[in-house]
C-alpha positions in Angstrom: 102.4 129.9 93.3 98.9 128.1 93.1 98.4 125.0 94.1 95.0 123.6 93.2 93.7 121.5 95.8 92.5 118.0 95.3 89.1 116.7 96.8 89.2 113.9 99.1 89.6 112.8 102.7 92.6 115.0 104.0 94.2 114.3 107.7 93.6 117.4 110.3 95.8 117.7 113.5 94.0 118.9 116.6 95.4 119.4 120.0 95.2 116.9 122.2 92.2 115.3 123.1 90.3 117.4 121.3 89.7 114.7 119.1 85.6 114.3 119.6 85.1 117.7 120.3 86.5 118.7 116.9 84.5 115.6 115.2 81.4 117.2 116.3 82.4 120.7 115.5 83.0 119.8 112.3 79.4 118.0 111.9 77.6 121.1 113.3 79.6 122.6 110.3 77.9 120.1 107.8 81.4 118.6 107.1 82.4 115.2 106.6 84.4 113.9 108.7 85.3 110.7 110.2 86.9 109.9 113.6 87.7 105.9 114.0 87.3 105.3 117.9 88.1 102.0 119.7 86.7 100.1 122.2 88.7 100.2 125.3 88.1 99.0 129.0 89.9 101.3 131.4 90.6 100.0 135.2 91.0 102.0 137.9 91.5 100.7 141.6 87.3 100.8 142.4 86.0 99.8 139.0 86.5 99.3 135.5 84.4 101.7 132.5 84.5 100.7 128.9 85.3 104.3 126.9 86.1 105.2 123.1 89.1 106.0 122.9 90.8 107.5 119.3 92.7 104.8 117.0 94.8 107.8 115.7 95.4 110.6 118.7 95.4 114.1 117.4 93.7 112.8 114.2 90.5 113.7 112.7 89.9 112.5 108.9 88.0 115.2 106.9 86.0 115.1 103.2 87.1 118.3 102.0 84.9 119.1 98.5 86.1 122.3 98.3 88.6 125.0 98.9 85.6 126.5 101.8 85.1 123.9 103.5 88.7 123.3 103.6 89.2 126.4 105.6 86.4 126.3 107.7 87.7 122.8 108.5 90.6 124.2 109.5 89.1 127.3 111.9 87.2 124.9 113.7 88.2 124.9 117.9 90.6 122.6 118.5 91.7 122.2 114.9 95.4 122.7 114.5 96.4 122.3 110.6 96.6 119.8 108.2 99.1 116.7 108.0 101.3 116.9 105.3 104.0 114.6 103.9 107.0 117.1 102.1 105.0 119.5 100.4 101.5 118.2 99.9 98.9 117.5 102.2 98.6 113.7 103.6 95.4 112.2 101.5 93.6 108.9 102.5 91.9 107.7 99.5 88.2 106.2 99.8 89.2 102.6 100.2 91.7 103.1 102.9 88.7 104.7 105.2 86.0 102.0 104.2 88.7 99.5 105.1 89.0 101.1 108.7 85.0 101.8 108.6 84.9 97.8 108.0 88.0 96.8 110.2 86.1 99.0 113.2 82.6 97.9 112.5 83.5 94.1 113.6 82.6 93.2 116.8 85.2 89.9 116.9 88.1 91.7 116.3 89.3 92.6 119.6 92.8 94.7 120.5 92.8 97.2 117.5 95.4 99.1 118.3 98.2 101.3 115.9 102.1 101.3 115.9 104.6 102.5 114.2 107.7 100.8 116.2 109.5 98.5 113.7 112.0 95.4 114.9 115.1 96.2 114.1 117.6 94.7 111.3 119.3 91.3 113.1 116.7 91.4 116.1 116.0 88.1 117.4 112.5 87.5 117.9 110.1 84.6 118.3 107.0 84.5 115.6 103.6 83.8 118.3 100.5 83.8 115.8 100.0 81.5 113.1 101.5 78.0 112.0 105.4 79.2 112.6 104.4 79.7 116.2 107.1 79.3 118.5 109.6 79.4 116.3 112.8 81.8 116.5 113.8 83.6 113.7 116.1 86.9 113.0 114.7 90.3 111.1 116.8 89.9 108.3 114.6 93.1 106.6 112.2 95.3 107.1 109.9 96.7 104.1 107.4 98.8 105.5 104.9 99.1 108.5 102.9 96.1 107.5 105.8 94.0 105.8 109.1 91.9 107.6 111.4 89.9 106.0 112.9 87.5 107.9 115.3 84.8 107.7 114.4 81.9 109.7 118.2 79.7 110.8 117.0 77.2 113.0 115.9 74.4 109.9 119.3 74.9 108.8 118.5 76.2 105.7 118.2 79.5 104.9 114.6 80.7 104.2 113.2 84.1 103.4 109.6 84.6 104.1 107.7 88.1 104.2 105.7 88.0 107.0 103.5 90.8 109.1 104.3 92.0 111.8 101.4 91.0 114.0 102.7 87.6 113.9 106.0 88.4 116.3 105.5 89.3 120.1 
């Protein structure tokens, strides 16, 4: 069973805390790779230090154009395997990579983090952002990672709105 290899941005799973090393080794091997880093401040008892942490821990994006690139990237020291979704390899689109780069390149956007934890259906949440700030609502339905459908009952009406998850506390 031979599958054709698609070109694009593959997600390479790497050993814990080896993201920067693998990224550098990929570039040393003339492979186009992308490691999204976010600036954070680490607090110790005697000092603070600015460090750059991977936005997606244990993941490095690598642009694969041939089967040789595919195998060369996976053979880099610290690389484990490619992420799979079912039978297919996980591929990030060029648009997604461009959007991540654009988001990380904005100096006025702070506190970037990833989170896959979603509120549960039936949970009571308080909106903390935007014009609906302070309004309590009940999570009615969870669609995906970026949108949540809520039922707002405090107005004595059943209002259903699609609200981004970052609006909640």
